[in-house]
C-alpha positions as CSV (number, residue, x, y, z in Angstrom):
1,M,98.5,80.3,111.6
2,I,96.9,82.0,108.6
3,I,95.2,85.3,108.9
4,L,93.6,87.3,106.4
5,A,93.7,90.7,106.5
6,I,91.5,93.5,105.2
7,D,91.8,97.2,105.1
8,T,88.5,99.7,103.7
9,S,89.2,102.3,105.6
10,T,90.0,105.4,102.8
11,D,89.8,105.0,99.1
12,A,91.7,102.0,98.7
13,V,90.8,98.3,99.7
14,S,93.2,96.3,100.1
15,V,93.9,92.6,101.1
16,A,96.5,89.9,102.1
17,V,96.7,86.8,103.7
18,N,100.1,86.3,105.2
19,N,100.9,82.7,107.5
20,S,102.7,85.0,110.7
21,K,105.9,84.6,108.6
22,Q,106.0,85.9,105.3
23,L,103.7,87.8,103.1
24,L,101.6,84.6,100.9
25,A,99.8,86.9,98.6
26,S,98.0,90.4,98.7
27,A,95.9,93.2,96.6
28,H,95.8,96.9,96.6
29,V,92.8,99.0,94.1
30,T,91.9,102.5,94.4
31,S,88.1,102.1,95.3
32,D,86.2,105.3,94.5
33,R,84.1,104.1,96.8
34,R,83.4,100.5,95.3
35,H,84.5,99.2,98.8
36,A,81.1,96.9,98.9
37,E,81.6,95.1,95.3
38,L,85.4,94.7,95.4
39,L,86.4,93.7,98.8
40,A,84.8,90.0,98.0
41,P,86.3,89.0,94.9
42,M,89.5,90.9,96.4
43,I,89.2,88.3,99.0
44,S,88.7,85.2,97.0
45,S,91.1,86.7,94.6
46,V,94.3,86.9,97.1
47,C,93.3,83.2,98.8
48,S,93.1,81.5,95.2
49,Q,96.5,83.2,94.8
50,A,98.4,82.6,98.1
51,D,96.4,78.9,97.4
52,I,94.9,78.8,100.8
53,A,91.4,78.0,101.3
54,M,88.8,79.8,103.9
55,R,88.2,77.4,105.9
56,E,92.4,77.4,106.4
57,I,92.1,80.6,108.2
58,D,92.8,81.3,111.5
59,V,92.6,85.0,112.2
60,I,90.9,88.0,110.9
61,A,92.5,91.3,110.7
62,V,90.7,94.4,109.6
63,D,91.0,98.2,110.1
64,I,88.5,99.6,112.5
65,G,89.7,103.4,111.3
66,P,89.4,106.1,111.7
67,G,88.4,107.3,108.4
68,L,85.6,106.8,105.6
69,F,82.7,105.8,107.6
70,T,81.3,104.2,104.6
71,G,84.4,101.7,104.2
72,M,85.2,101.3,107.5
73,R,81.2,99.6,107.6
74,V,82.2,97.4,104.7
75,G,85.6,96.1,106.2
76,I,84.1,95.5,109.8
77,A,81.2,94.0,108.8
78,S,83.1,91.7,106.3
79,A,85.3,90.9,108.9
80,K,83.2,89.8,111.7
81,T,81.0,87.8,109.4
82,I,83.9,85.5,108.2
83,A,84.9,85.3,111.2
84,Q,81.3,84.2,112.5
85,V,81.2,81.8,109.6
86,L,85.1,80.3,110.2
87,D,84.4,80.9,114.0
88,V,87.6,82.6,114.6
89,P,89.1,85.4,116.3
90,V,89.7,89.2,115.2
91,V,92.4,91.1,115.4
92,G,91.2,94.8,114.9
93,V,94.0,97.6,114.3
94,S,93.8,101.3,114.4
95,S,94.6,103.1,110.7
96,L,96.5,105.2,112.6
97,D,98.9,102.2,113.9
98,I,99.0,100.8,110.5
99,L,100.6,104.3,109.0
100,A,102.9,104.6,111.5
101,R,104.0,100.9,111.5
102,S,104.4,101.4,107.9
103,V,107.7,104.0,108.1
104,T,111.0,103.0,109.0
105,T,112.8,103.3,112.3
106,T,113.7,107.0,113.3
107,Q,114.3,109.5,115.5
108,R,111.7,111.7,115.0
109,V,108.3,112.0,116.5
110,V,105.9,109.8,113.9
111,L,103.0,111.7,113.2
112,S,99.6,109.6,111.4
113,T,97.2,110.7,109.9
114,I,94.1,110.4,108.2
115,D,92.3,113.2,106.0
116,A,88.5,113.2,108.1
117,R,87.5,115.4,105.3
118,R,85.1,118.9,106.3
119,G,88.6,120.5,106.9
120,E,89.6,117.6,109.9
121,L,92.4,115.1,110.4
122,Y,92.2,112.3,112.1
123,W,95.8,112.1,113.9
124,A,98.1,110.2,116.4
125,M,101.5,110.3,117.2
126,Y,104.2,107.2,117.8
127,R,107.8,106.9,118.6
128,N,109.3,104.1,116.3
129,D,112.6,104.4,117.2
130,I,113.1,101.3,118.8
131,G,111.7,99.5,115.9
132,S,108.0,98.7,116.3
133,S,105.6,102.1,116.9
134,I,105.0,102.3,120.4
135,E,101.9,105.2,120.9
136,V,102.4,108.2,122.5
137,K,99.8,110.6,122.0
138,P,95.8,108.8,121.4
139,P,93.8,108.9,118.6
140,R,92.4,112.5,117.8
141,V,90.0,114.7,115.8
142,G,90.7,118.2,114.5
143,S,91.7,121.3,112.5
144,V,94.8,121.7,111.0
145,S,95.4,124.2,113.1
146,D,95.2,122.1,116.2
147,C,97.0,119.0,114.9
148,V,99.6,121.5,114.7
149,V,99.4,123.0,118.5
150,E,100.1,119.4,118.9
151,I,103.7,118.6,117.2
152,I,104.9,122.9,118.5
153,D,103.8,121.1,122.3
154,R,105.6,117.9,121.9
155,G,108.7,119.8,120.8
156,Q,110.5,117.1,118.2
157,E,111.0,116.8,115.1
158,A,108.6,115.0,112.9
159,L,108.1,112.5,110.4
160,I,104.7,112.9,109.0
161,V,102.5,110.1,107.0
162,G,99.6,109.7,105.8
163,N,97.0,111.2,103.0
164,G,96.1,113.6,106.0
165,A,99.0,114.8,105.6
166,L,99.2,115.1,101.6
167,R,95.9,117.0,101.4
168,Y,97.2,119.7,104.1
169,R,100.7,119.7,103.2
170,Q,100.9,123.2,102.2
171,Q,99.1,123.9,105.4
172,L,100.9,121.9,107.8
173,S,104.4,123.4,105.9
174,E,103.0,127.3,106.3
175,M,101.7,126.7,110.0
176,L,105.1,125.0,110.8
177,E,107.7,126.7,109.0
178,T,108.3,129.8,111.9
179,T,108.0,126.8,114.8
180,G,111.7,126.1,113.4
181,L,111.0,122.1,114.0
182,S,112.5,120.1,111.1
183,I,109.2,118.2,109.8
184,E,110.0,115.2,106.9
185,W,107.3,113.6,104.7
186,A,106.9,110.2,103.9
187,S,106.7,109.2,100.6
188,E,103.1,109.3,98.6
189,Q,103.3,105.5,98.6
190,L,102.6,105.2,102.1
191,A,99.6,107.6,102.2
192,Q,97.6,104.8,102.7
193,P,96.9,102.1,105.6
194,S,98.0,98.7,103.8
195,A,96.6,95.5,104.6
196,T,100.2,93.8,104.0
197,V,101.1,96.2,106.9
198,L,97.9,95.1,108.7
199,A,98.5,91.8,108.7
200,L,102.2,91.9,109.8
201,I,101.2,93.6,112.8
202,A,97.9,90.9,113.5
203,A,100.0,88.1,113.4
204,E,102.4,89.8,116.2
205,L,99.3,90.7,118.0
206,A,97.5,86.8,117.8
207,L,101.1,84.9,118.9
208,L,100.3,86.9,122.1
209,E,96.4,86.2,121.6
210,Q,95.4,89.8,121.9
211,W,92.1,89.4,119.7
212,Q,88.9,90.0,120.2
213,T,85.7,87.6,118.9
214,A,83.5,89.3,116.1
215,T,80.7,90.3,118.4
216,E,83.6,92.1,121.0
217,L,85.2,94.2,117.8
218,Q,84.0,97.8,117.4
219,A,84.8,100.7,115.4
220,L,87.2,103.6,115.9
221,Y,85.1,106.1,114.5
222,L,86.6,109.5,116.9
223,R,83.1,111.0,115.1
224,A,79.7,111.4,113.9
225,P,79.2,110.3,110.7
226,D,78.5,113.5,108.1
227,A,75.5,112.4,107.6
228,E,74.3,112.1,111.3
229,I,76.2,115.5,111.8
230,N,74.0,117.0,108.6
231,W,71.2,115.8,110.4
232,T,71.6,117.4,113.9
233,T,72.5,120.8,112.3
234,R,69.5,120.3,110.1
235,V,66.9,119.9,113.1
236,N,68.8,122.2,115.1
237,S,68.7,125.1,113.0
């Protein structure tokens, strides 16, 4: 089973191809919001490296967010279009799930974070103590203080991963310093969701036929787009 994985939910664009057993090829580029410009050539390049023709792809995997709205839309729209053209199913995976899976097995609760801008974070919590990540706290969006409250409520040593943790590391550290909870920070190399990890997750889900049609695929936004928020603010002011 050949899987094409697309991740555009953050400031990076990444693409990977695997055959459900091993990675065949991948590419990762920091995009500076050039997602639409970079994605198609990267897909072509990765398929060429893997010696895979587009018609041989069996499943499309895509990061459905949360993340940067423009980037997410580029990735999801591309995944839907390719899936419809090839008449193949789609596997949608949360960016927070991908981050959680990228860290090693640990007894700590894994806190996956994505920078939501506007002084906020997207986050979710996972158990990684038995291998595959198991969600123990569903995705939400809120302030750094809101996130800290949930960590404290959990009352467990934590491993924090993602670009949200990087951006607000000092604030998180200061707020958690007096709690007595032990906090570990994942490598900066794992700050963004990766299509390589996405492809791995998608391969497992696809073998169980846990997929969708292109028309069924939905983004996980958690919050209205910034442009919509700004428009509502102006209208109500």
